BABA-673408 format. One record per residue (C-alpha): residue number from 1; residue in one letter; x, y, z. Coordinates in steps of 0.1 Angstrom, whole numbers. Layout:
BEGIN
<atom NUM A <X Y Z>>;
...
This chain:
BEGIN
<atom 1 M <3 1 -2>>;
<atom 2 K <32 23 7>>;
<atom 3 N <45 20 -24>>;
<atom 4 I <8 21 -42>>;
<atom 5 N <8 60 -27>>;
<atom 6 L <47 67 -33>>;
<atom 7 I <38 59 -68>>;
<atom 8 I <6 85 -70>>;
<atom 9 N <25 114 -51>>;
<atom 10 F <49 109 -79>>;
<atom 11 F <25 108 -106>>;
<atom 12 Y <3 138 -88>>;
<atom 13 K <37 166 -83>>;
<atom 14 K <55 153 -120>>;
<atom 15 Y <19 150 -142>>;
<atom 16 Y <39 149 -176>>;
<atom 17 F <52 115 -169>>;
<atom 18 F <15 105 -172>>;
<atom 19 F <11 118 -204>>;
<atom 20 I <45 110 -215>>;
<atom 21 L <32 67 -209>>;
<atom 22 Y <2 75 -226>>;
<atom 23 F <21 90 -259>>;
<atom 24 I <45 60 -256>>;
<atom 25 L <9 37 -252>>;
<atom 26 G <-1 57 -287>>;
<atom 27 L <31 47 -303>>;
<atom 28 L <29 9 -294>>;
<atom 29 V <-6 5 -307>>;
<atom 30 F <-15 29 -335>>;
<atom 31 K <-4 4 -362>>;
<atom 32 D <-26 -16 -348>>;
<atom 33 Y <-63 -2 -360>>;
<atom 34 G <-75 -12 -399>>;
<atom 35 V <-84 16 -423>>;
<atom 36 S <-118 32 -420>>;
<atom 37 T <-140 36 -452>>;
<atom 38 D <-135 74 -453>>;
<atom 39 E <-95 76 -452>>;
<atom 40 E <-88 74 -484>>;
<atom 41 F <-109 98 -496>>;
<atom 42 H <-100 122 -474>>;
<atom 43 R <-63 117 -482>>;
<atom 44 R <-78 125 -519>>;
<atom 45 I <-97 156 -509>>;
<atom 46 G <-57 167 -493>>;
<atom 47 I <-40 157 -530>>;
<atom 48 Y <-69 180 -546>>;
<atom 49 W <-63 209 -529>>;
<atom 50 Y <-24 208 -527>>;
<atom 51 N <-23 201 -567>>;
<atom 52 Y <-47 235 -567>>;
<atom 53 I <-27 255 -545>>;
<atom 54 F <9 245 -564>>;
<atom 55 E <-10 252 -598>>;
<atom 56 N <-26 282 -588>>;
<atom 57 F <1 301 -565>>;
<atom 58 F <32 284 -574>>;
<atom 59 P <30 269 -611>>;
<atom 60 N <71 271 -612>>;
<atom 61 I <80 248 -588>>;
<atom 62 K <75 211 -591>>;
<atom 63 K <49 194 -576>>;
<atom 64 Y <51 157 -552>>;
<atom 65 E <37 129 -571>>;
<atom 66 F <15 111 -548>>;
<atom 67 F <7 76 -552>>;
<atom 68 I <-28 69 -559>>;
<atom 69 P <-43 33 -555>>;
<atom 70 N <-65 25 -577>>;
<atom 71 D <-97 22 -563>>;
<atom 72 F <-133 32 -585>>;
<atom 73 T <-150 28 -548>>;
<atom 74 V <-132 61 -536>>;
<atom 75 F <-155 92 -541>>;
<atom 76 Q <-146 119 -562>>;
<atom 77 A <-128 150 -543>>;
<atom 78 K <-141 176 -566>>;
<atom 79 D <-176 167 -561>>;
<atom 80 F <-167 173 -520>>;
<atom 81 L <-146 206 -519>>;
<atom 82 F <-169 218 -492>>;
<atom 83 Y <-152 194 -468>>;
<atom 84 G <-127 209 -446>>;
<atom 85 I <-92 204 -452>>;
<atom 86 I <-74 212 -420>>;
<atom 87 F <-63 178 -415>>;
<atom 88 D <-64 165 -452>>;
<atom 89 L <-41 193 -467>>;
<atom 90 P <-9 193 -438>>;
<atom 91 S <-11 154 -438>>;
<atom 92 V <-3 153 -474>>;
<atom 93 F <16 183 -473>>;
<atom 94 L <41 161 -446>>;
<atom 95 E <34 128 -469>>;
<atom 96 S <50 147 -496>>;
<atom 97 F <82 161 -472>>;
<atom 98 L <87 130 -463>>;
<atom 99 K <84 112 -501>>;
<atom 100 I <63 86 -488>>;
<atom 101 K <52 62 -519>>;
<atom 102 D <41 29 -498>>;
<atom 103 A <2 30 -491>>;
<atom 104 Q <7 13 -456>>;
<atom 105 N <33 40 -446>>;
<atom 106 Y <6 70 -452>>;
<atom 107 I <-18 55 -441>>;
<atom 108 Y <6 50 -407>>;
<atom 109 L <12 88 -409>>;
<atom 110 R <-20 97 -407>>;
<atom 111 H <-31 71 -382>>;
<atom 112 F <-2 90 -357>>;
<atom 113 L <-10 124 -366>>;
<atom 114 N <-47 120 -355>>;
<atom 115 F <-36 106 -325>>;
<atom 116 F <-11 132 -318>>;
<atom 117 I <-42 158 -321>>;
<atom 118 F <-64 137 -298>>;
<atom 119 F <-35 136 -273>>;
<atom 120 I <-27 175 -273>>;
<atom 121 S <-62 176 -266>>;
<atom 122 S <-60 156 -233>>;
<atom 123 I <-31 177 -219>>;
<atom 124 F <-53 207 -224>>;
<atom 125 L <-84 187 -206>>;
<atom 126 F <-60 182 -180>>;
<atom 127 K <-51 218 -175>>;
<atom 128 L <-86 230 -175>>;
<atom 129 I <-100 203 -148>>;
<atom 130 T <-74 217 -126>>;
<atom 131 H <-78 252 -129>>;
<atom 132 R <-119 248 -129>>;
<atom 133 F <-121 227 -103>>;
<atom 134 K <-84 230 -81>>;
<atom 135 K <-80 193 -78>>;
<atom 136 K <-50 174 -96>>;
<atom 137 S <-68 140 -88>>;
<atom 138 L <-99 150 -103>>;
<atom 139 A <-77 162 -135>>;
<atom 140 Y <-63 127 -139>>;
<atom 141 F <-98 108 -136>>;
<atom 142 A <-110 133 -165>>;
<atom 143 V <-80 123 -189>>;
<atom 144 L <-84 88 -178>>;
<atom 145 F <-120 86 -188>>;
<atom 146 Y <-117 110 -215>>;
<atom 147 V <-87 91 -232>>;
<atom 148 F <-99 55 -222>>;
<atom 149 S <-138 54 -232>>;
<atom 150 P <-133 26 -257>>;
<atom 151 R <-146 37 -289>>;
<atom 152 I <-131 72 -285>>;
<atom 153 F <-96 55 -276>>;
<atom 154 A <-96 37 -310>>;
<atom 155 E <-113 60 -328>>;
<atom 156 S <-86 86 -322>>;
<atom 157 F <-65 65 -342>>;
<atom 158 Y <-83 69 -374>>;
<atom 159 N <-113 90 -375>>;
<atom 160 Y <-102 120 -392>>;
<atom 161 K <-135 143 -387>>;
<atom 162 D <-153 135 -353>>;
<atom 163 I <-123 131 -331>>;
<atom 164 L <-106 157 -348>>;
<atom 165 F <-138 181 -339>>;
<atom 166 L <-138 169 -304>>;
<atom 167 S <-103 178 -299>>;
<atom 168 I <-101 213 -315>>;
<atom 169 C <-133 216 -295>>;
<atom 170 L <-121 208 -261>>;
<atom 171 I <-92 234 -269>>;
<atom 172 T <-109 258 -279>>;
<atom 173 C <-130 254 -248>>;
<atom 174 C <-101 257 -227>>;
<atom 175 Q <-90 290 -242>>;
<atom 176 I <-125 304 -235>>;
<atom 177 Y <-124 293 -202>>;
<atom 178 F <-90 308 -193>>;
<atom 179 F <-104 343 -216>>;
<atom 180 F <-131 345 -189>>;
<atom 181 K <-111 342 -161>>;
<atom 182 K <-85 369 -179>>;
<atom 183 K <-93 386 -210>>;
<atom 184 N <-66 397 -231>>;
<atom 185 F <-60 400 -272>>;
<atom 186 F <-38 371 -275>>;
<atom 187 R <-66 347 -261>>;
<atom 188 I <-93 365 -286>>;
<atom 189 F <-67 356 -314>>;
<atom 190 L <-62 322 -304>>;
<atom 191 I <-100 317 -298>>;
<atom 192 S <-108 328 -334>>;
<atom 193 I <-84 307 -346>>;
<atom 194 Y <-97 274 -329>>;
<atom 195 I <-137 282 -336>>;
<atom 196 A <-125 288 -372>>;
<atom 197 I <-108 255 -376>>;
<atom 198 L <-138 240 -358>>;
<atom 199 F <-162 255 -384>>;
<atom 200 C <-143 243 -412>>;
<atom 201 I <-143 207 -401>>;
<atom 202 R <-183 207 -390>>;
<atom 203 P <-209 238 -396>>;
<atom 204 V <-220 223 -362>>;
<atom 205 A <-198 249 -344>>;
<atom 206 V <-220 278 -355>>;
<atom 207 I <-234 271 -321>>;
<atom 208 L <-203 277 -304>>;
<atom 209 I <-197 309 -324>>;
<atom 210 F <-234 319 -315>>;
<atom 211 L <-228 315 -279>>;
<atom 212 F <-196 331 -273>>;
<atom 213 V <-207 362 -290>>;
<atom 214 I <-237 362 -267>>;
<atom 215 Y <-213 360 -240>>;
<atom 216 L <-192 386 -254>>;
<atom 217 I <-224 410 -263>>;
<atom 218 I <-236 403 -222>>;
<atom 219 D <-198 414 -209>>;
<atom 220 L <-204 448 -229>>;
<atom 221 F <-239 460 -210>>;
<atom 222 Y <-227 442 -178>>;
<atom 223 E <-192 456 -173>>;
<atom 224 K <-199 492 -185>>;
<atom 225 K <-168 503 -168>>;
<atom 226 K <-147 481 -193>>;
<atom 227 F <-171 484 -225>>;
<atom 228 L <-146 501 -247>>;
<atom 229 K <-125 470 -241>>;
<atom 230 N <-152 445 -246>>;
<atom 231 F <-165 461 -277>>;
<atom 232 Y <-127 456 -290>>;
<atom 233 F <-125 419 -279>>;
<atom 234 L <-162 416 -297>>;
<atom 235 F <-147 433 -330>>;
<atom 236 S <-115 412 -330>>;
<atom 237 F <-129 382 -328>>;
<atom 238 G <-149 389 -357>>;
<atom 239 F <-124 400 -376>>;
<atom 240 F <-103 372 -373>>;
<atom 241 F <-130 347 -375>>;
<atom 242 I <-139 358 -405>>;
<atom 243 F <-104 360 -417>>;
<atom 244 F <-95 322 -404>>;
<atom 245 I <-125 306 -422>>;
<atom 246 F <-108 320 -457>>;
<atom 247 L <-76 312 -449>>;
<atom 248 F <-85 279 -436>>;
<atom 249 H <-112 264 -463>>;
<atom 250 P <-106 270 -498>>;
<atom 251 F <-147 263 -504>>;
<atom 252 F <-147 300 -492>>;
<atom 253 W <-123 313 -516>>;
<atom 254 N <-142 321 -546>>;
<atom 255 N <-174 337 -529>>;
<atom 256 L <-170 339 -488>>;
<atom 257 L <-208 354 -483>>;
<atom 258 D <-226 331 -503>>;
<atom 259 N <-207 297 -500>>;
<atom 260 F <-209 307 -458>>;
<atom 261 I <-242 303 -462>>;
<atom 262 N <-246 271 -483>>;
<atom 263 Y <-217 257 -458>>;
<atom 264 L <-246 257 -427>>;
<atom 265 F <-269 235 -450>>;
<atom 266 I <-250 219 -478>>;
<atom 267 F <-241 187 -453>>;
<atom 268 K <-278 180 -450>>;
<atom 269 Q <-282 179 -488>>;
<atom 270 Y <-254 155 -489>>;
<atom 271 S <-267 132 -468>>;
<atom 272 H <-268 92 -474>>;
<atom 273 D <-300 80 -482>>;
<atom 274 V <-292 41 -472>>;
<atom 275 Y <-308 18 -448>>;
<atom 276 L <-294 13 -415>>;
<atom 277 F <-294 -17 -389>>;
<atom 278 F <-308 -1 -357>>;
<atom 279 N <-330 -19 -327>>;
<atom 280 G <-334 -51 -348>>;
<atom 281 D <-351 -33 -380>>;
<atom 282 Y <-339 -18 -409>>;
<atom 283 L <-344 17 -411>>;
<atom 284 K <-335 46 -436>>;
<atom 285 T <-311 70 -425>>;
<atom 286 T <-338 98 -433>>;
<atom 287 K <-362 86 -413>>;
<atom 288 L <-343 76 -384>>;
<atom 289 P <-361 84 -347>>;
<atom 290 W <-355 115 -332>>;
<atom 291 Y <-341 89 -303>>;
<atom 292 Y <-313 74 -324>>;
<atom 293 S <-282 94 -312>>;
<atom 294 F <-292 85 -279>>;
<atom 295 V <-298 48 -276>>;
<atom 296 W <-263 49 -293>>;
<atom 297 I <-247 66 -265>>;
<atom 298 I <-268 48 -236>>;
<atom 299 L <-255 19 -252>>;
<atom 300 T <-218 25 -261>>;
<atom 301 Y <-206 44 -231>>;
<atom 302 P <-186 38 -200>>;
<atom 303 L <-219 38 -175>>;
<atom 304 I <-204 48 -143>>;
<atom 305 I <-191 82 -164>>;
<atom 306 L <-227 84 -182>>;
<atom 307 I <-245 79 -147>>;
<atom 308 A <-222 111 -133>>;
<atom 309 F <-228 132 -165>>;
<atom 310 F <-262 128 -156>>;
<atom 311 F <-264 137 -122>>;
<atom 312 G <-235 165 -131>>;
<atom 313 F <-261 179 -159>>;
<atom 314 F <-288 182 -130>>;
<atom 315 L <-271 196 -107>>;
<atom 316 I <-261 226 -132>>;
<atom 317 F <-296 226 -143>>;
<atom 318 N <-311 230 -110>>;
<atom 319 R <-282 261 -99>>;
<atom 320 I <-293 278 -137>>;
<atom 321 F <-330 274 -131>>;
<atom 322 K <-328 286 -90>>;
<atom 323 R <-305 314 -102>>;
<atom 324 F <-328 326 -131>>;
<atom 325 L <-359 324 -104>>;
<atom 326 N <-338 346 -82>>;
<atom 327 I <-326 372 -103>>;
<atom 328 E <-327 408 -87>>;
<atom 329 K <-347 429 -113>>;
<atom 330 R <-340 459 -98>>;
<atom 331 K <-307 456 -95>>;
<atom 332 Y <-297 466 -134>>;
<atom 333 N <-258 467 -127>>;
<atom 334 R <-258 431 -116>>;
<atom 335 F <-256 398 -134>>;
<atom 336 D <-268 372 -117>>;
<atom 337 L <-267 339 -135>>;
<atom 338 W <-234 335 -125>>;
<atom 339 N <-214 345 -96>>;
<atom 340 N <-175 341 -109>>;
<atom 341 H <-159 330 -140>>;
<atom 342 N <-159 295 -128>>;
<atom 343 E <-195 293 -125>>;
<atom 344 K <-201 315 -159>>;
<atom 345 F <-180 290 -181>>;
<atom 346 D <-199 261 -167>>;
<atom 347 L <-235 281 -182>>;
<atom 348 F <-215 282 -213>>;
<atom 349 I <-207 245 -217>>;
<atom 350 Y <-246 235 -203>>;
<atom 351 S <-257 259 -231>>;
<atom 352 I <-231 243 -256>>;
<atom 353 L <-246 207 -248>>;
<atom 354 F <-284 221 -246>>;
<atom 355 F <-285 237 -280>>;
<atom 356 S <-266 212 -298>>;
<atom 357 F <-289 184 -290>>;
<atom 358 F <-317 207 -296>>;
<atom 359 L <-307 218 -332>>;
<atom 360 I <-303 178 -337>>;
<atom 361 L <-335 175 -333>>;
<atom 362 K <-354 208 -343>>;
<atom 363 L <-337 208 -377>>;
<atom 364 N <-339 167 -376>>;
<atom 365 A <-302 166 -389>>;
<atom 366 T <-291 133 -407>>;
<atom 367 L <-271 110 -382>>;
<atom 368 Y <-260 77 -392>>;
<atom 369 D <-229 53 -378>>;
<atom 370 G <-238 59 -346>>;
<atom 371 W <-230 88 -325>>;
<atom 372 R <-200 94 -345>>;
<atom 373 H <-215 126 -357>>;
<atom 374 I <-219 145 -321>>;
<atom 375 Y <-189 126 -309>>;
<atom 376 F <-177 160 -294>>;
<atom 377 V <-202 155 -269>>;
<atom 378 H <-180 132 -258>>;
<atom 379 F <-159 163 -240>>;
<atom 380 F <-191 175 -221>>;
<atom 381 I <-201 144 -206>>;
<atom 382 V <-165 137 -191>>;
<atom 383 Y <-170 176 -179>>;
<atom 384 F <-205 175 -161>>;
<atom 385 A <-191 137 -147>>;
<atom 386 I <-164 156 -135>>;
<atom 387 Y <-184 183 -118>>;
<atom 388 F <-209 156 -103>>;
<atom 389 F <-176 144 -86>>;
<atom 390 Y <-165 175 -74>>;
<atom 391 N <-196 185 -61>>;
<atom 392 L <-201 150 -42>>;
<atom 393 I <-164 151 -23>>;
<atom 394 S <-173 186 -15>>;
<atom 395 F <-206 179 4>>;
<atom 396 F <-192 143 15>>;
<atom 397 K <-154 152 24>>;
<atom 398 R <-150 122 43>>;
<atom 399 F <-160 101 20>>;
<atom 400 R <-133 114 -8>>;
<atom 401 R <-108 85 -3>>;
<atom 402 I <-135 60 -9>>;
<atom 403 L <-149 78 -44>>;
<atom 404 F <-110 82 -54>>;
<atom 405 S <-109 43 -47>>;
<atom 406 I <-140 34 -66>>;
<atom 407 L <-129 57 -96>>;
<atom 408 T <-95 39 -97>>;
<atom 409 I <-112 7 -95>>;
<atom 410 Y <-131 15 -128>>;
<atom 411 F <-102 32 -147>>;
<atom 412 F <-89 -3 -143>>;
<atom 413 I <-116 -21 -156>>;
<atom 414 L <-119 2 -185>>;
<atom 415 S <-85 -10 -189>>;
<atom 416 Y <-91 -41 -196>>;
<atom 417 T <-121 -38 -214>>;
<atom 418 N <-101 -22 -237>>;
<atom 419 I <-72 -44 -234>>;
<atom 420 S <-100 -70 -241>>;
<atom 421 Y <-115 -56 -269>>;
<atom 422 H <-81 -43 -286>>;
<atom 423 P <-79 -35 -318>>;
<atom 424 F <-113 -34 -318>>;
<atom 425 Q <-128 -11 -295>>;
<atom 426 N <-145 5 -321>>;
<atom 427 I <-175 -18 -315>>;
<atom 428 Y <-176 -17 -276>>;
<atom 429 F <-212 -19 -261>>;
<atom 430 N <-217 -22 -224>>;
<atom 431 F <-234 -44 -204>>;
<atom 432 L <-271 -29 -210>>;
<atom 433 I <-276 -52 -244>>;
<atom 434 K <-267 -90 -247>>;
<atom 435 N <-256 -99 -284>>;
<atom 436 P <-256 -61 -299>>;
<atom 437 H <-250 -73 -333>>;
<atom 438 E <-284 -86 -335>>;
<atom 439 Y <-300 -51 -332>>;
<atom 440 F <-271 -30 -345>>;
<atom 441 D <-248 -27 -373>>;
<atom 442 I <-211 -31 -354>>;
<atom 443 D <-183 -26 -379>>;
<atom 444 Y <-200 1 -403>>;
<atom 445 W <-166 13 -407>>;
<atom 446 G <-149 -19 -419>>;
<atom 447 L <-120 -17 -398>>;
<atom 448 S <-124 -54 -388>>;
<atom 449 Y <-114 -65 -426>>;
<atom 450 K <-73 -60 -418>>;
<atom 451 D <-74 -90 -390>>;
<atom 452 A <-92 -109 -414>>;
<atom 453 L <-69 -106 -440>>;
<atom 454 K <-44 -111 -415>>;
<atom 455 I <-61 -145 -405>>;
<atom 456 I <-68 -159 -445>>;
<atom 457 L <-31 -150 -455>>;
<atom 458 S <-18 -170 -420>>;
<atom 459 K <-41 -196 -430>>;
<atom 460 D <-35 -205 -466>>;
<atom 461 Q <1 -206 -475>>;
<atom 462 R <-6 -202 -516>>;
<atom 463 N <10 -173 -535>>;
<atom 464 S <-19 -163 -550>>;
<atom 465 I <-51 -159 -532>>;
<atom 466 T <-88 -142 -543>>;
<atom 467 V <-108 -124 -518>>;
<atom 468 S <-145 -107 -521>>;
<atom 469 N <-167 -92 -498>>;
<atom 470 A <-203 -94 -488>>;
<atom 471 S <-211 -62 -474>>;
<atom 472 F <-213 -23 -481>>;
<atom 473 T <-182 -17 -472>>;
<atom 474 P <-152 -19 -496>>;
<atom 475 L <-125 -44 -488>>;
<atom 476 S <-101 -28 -511>>;
<atom 477 R <-92 -2 -492>>;
<atom 478 S <-80 -25 -466>>;
<atom 479 I <-52 -42 -484>>;
<atom 480 L <-33 -14 -483>>;
<atom 481 I <-26 -12 -450>>;
<atom 482 L <-7 -46 -452>>;
<atom 483 N <28 -50 -459>>;
<atom 484 E <45 -53 -496>>;
<atom 485 N <46 -90 -493>>;
<atom 486 E <6 -95 -480>>;
<atom 487 R <-3 -72 -509>>;
<atom 488 K <12 -96 -533>>;
<atom 489 R <-8 -128 -524>>;
<atom 490 L <-41 -114 -524>>;
<atom 491 R <-65 -103 -559>>;
<atom 492 Y <-95 -90 -547>>;
<atom 493 S <-123 -91 -568>>;
<atom 494 G <-156 -68 -556>>;
<atom 495 Q <-185 -91 -555>>;
<atom 496 E <-177 -113 -579>>;
<atom 497 Y <-181 -143 -561>>;
<atom 498 L <-176 -170 -589>>;
<atom 499 I <-142 -165 -594>>;
<atom 500 S <-132 -159 -553>>;
<atom 501 D <-113 -184 -530>>;
<atom 502 Y <-129 -162 -499>>;
<atom 503 I <-158 -140 -491>>;
<atom 504 I <-152 -117 -458>>;
<atom 505 T <-185 -100 -445>>;
<atom 506 N <-188 -73 -419>>;
<atom 507 N <-227 -77 -418>>;
<atom 508 Y <-229 -40 -429>>;
<atom 509 S <-255 -35 -454>>;
<atom 510 E <-268 0 -472>>;
<atom 511 V <-302 -20 -483>>;
<atom 512 N <-329 -40 -462>>;
<atom 513 K <-309 -77 -459>>;
<atom 514 K <-345 -91 -447>>;
<atom 515 L <-361 -86 -482>>;
<atom 516 N <-328 -76 -502>>;
<atom 517 K <-305 -106 -508>>;
<atom 518 K <-278 -85 -525>>;
<atom 519 Y <-252 -100 -498>>;
<atom 520 S <-264 -134 -497>>;
<atom 521 I <-235 -159 -492>>;
<atom 522 P <-235 -185 -523>>;
<atom 523 S <-240 -221 -513>>;
<atom 524 N <-208 -231 -528>>;
<atom 525 F <-188 -215 -499>>;
<atom 526 N <-188 -228 -462>>;
<atom 527 L <-182 -210 -427>>;
<atom 528 F <-144 -210 -421>>;
<atom 529 Y <-135 -185 -397>>;
<atom 530 E <-156 -158 -376>>;
<atom 531 K <-143 -131 -351>>;
<atom 532 W <-162 -131 -316>>;
<atom 533 I <-151 -101 -289>>;
<atom 534 N <-175 -108 -257>>;
<atom 535 N <-203 -123 -273>>;
<atom 536 V <-202 -94 -304>>;
<atom 537 L <-199 -112 -337>>;
<atom 538 I <-176 -87 -361>>;
<atom 539 Y <-172 -105 -391>>;
<atom 540 Q <-173 -140 -409>>;
<atom 541 I <-152 -153 -433>>;
<atom 542 Y <-163 -184 -460>>;
<atom 543 K <-143 -206 -480>>;
<atom 544 K <-151 -221 -511>>;
<atom 545 K <-159 -255 -512>>;
């Protein structure tokens, strides 16, 4: 016990060793994950804008010739120019600088970069929680729960949109907290950059923009002695935000105003009208129930953190509601919804979460593939959970050690869960549901194909093996992450089963499989291998008789 206390005290004082260990963990596992459906598509968006910049601004400089896999299933970049380039363009620039020609290496590069950004966001979370709650022990738990939530842990290596948005959202909120604490020009400059980046990733960032401007306007009228200074901050934010979204997103270069307006609604126009397997039935993405995302969060999120979030959310709501009812209307020089910058920030965070869900429900936004489009709420869930734990130990100080012991045990349970699922943490479901593959899509991004191909190559020693897939997610992109010798042994035949030796299926379909037999396995194939983890069926391999 004494040795354990010494270790805890060491990390308490030398917190950077904690992050060094996490970084080393990332280095050890970032090559373990498969290829998601969108990865090659996003790389080609980066390559498109790379070529555009050189051809239009540096025509006399020889540009790098990228290796482009021959894959007709990848969408054309020119049809999706509204997609942000915050990750895609810098990553292809780095790819060109390193002169990477092998598909496996550029995939690994992008996985590492994605992890690195998420890693940086975890440091900001530690800093935020430490300053907000004045308890470094809670900051450690916040980071552990932020990092080791199984689905988030896996997707922090390959999800270039949703995890990137989550990471930058957290960093932005951290900067806003310190701006509320002590306003200065440098903070407003950084916030303008981060919010511009967020907006270029996903237009849902308009919620954060709107609320931040509202708070700046409130300060304008309730800090009358600092009116000119606050007006300067408001003007500076507007100016730099417009400047940076123009700088960061080529989609706005031709017509900023019109494209800005179109951008707010363009993702809804490009929604995929396909079927999803949800709650045991096939539903169109355009006709999903309002509770779709809520069900996914409840079933795939670590339960203790989720329960703590609900209590923390209620505590802040209760405080806001009571303050609102007791506003002293005669004292016009006061603003009673918060007493200090901590409470001001709590309300700000609460407002973002509330309006995010309100607009999603009100606009009937098209969400699919679980709750990945709103992964940014992961930060808010962790924040409100920590808020609850903070209040719990404040009111019941004698139970502080008991609470920390429970949280420590739960962290070890989370760690074990991640180890047992690795590298398939993306299919994690909590114990509220048994056999989830019977009710929900599991591997909607085809990440398990890498493992399936490795199994085939290890069990079949022939030099030429033809594989196909019986699912909506393409198999060809997963072949790219294999090493050169492995790729040489494989032939991909799409869905031409007549010439295939093996058929792989992750049981993901864009059609109603109860009515449509598009992905039925031919009768001349027998089940060869299937992958299960904790009663979840991930994929199956069929071999020709």
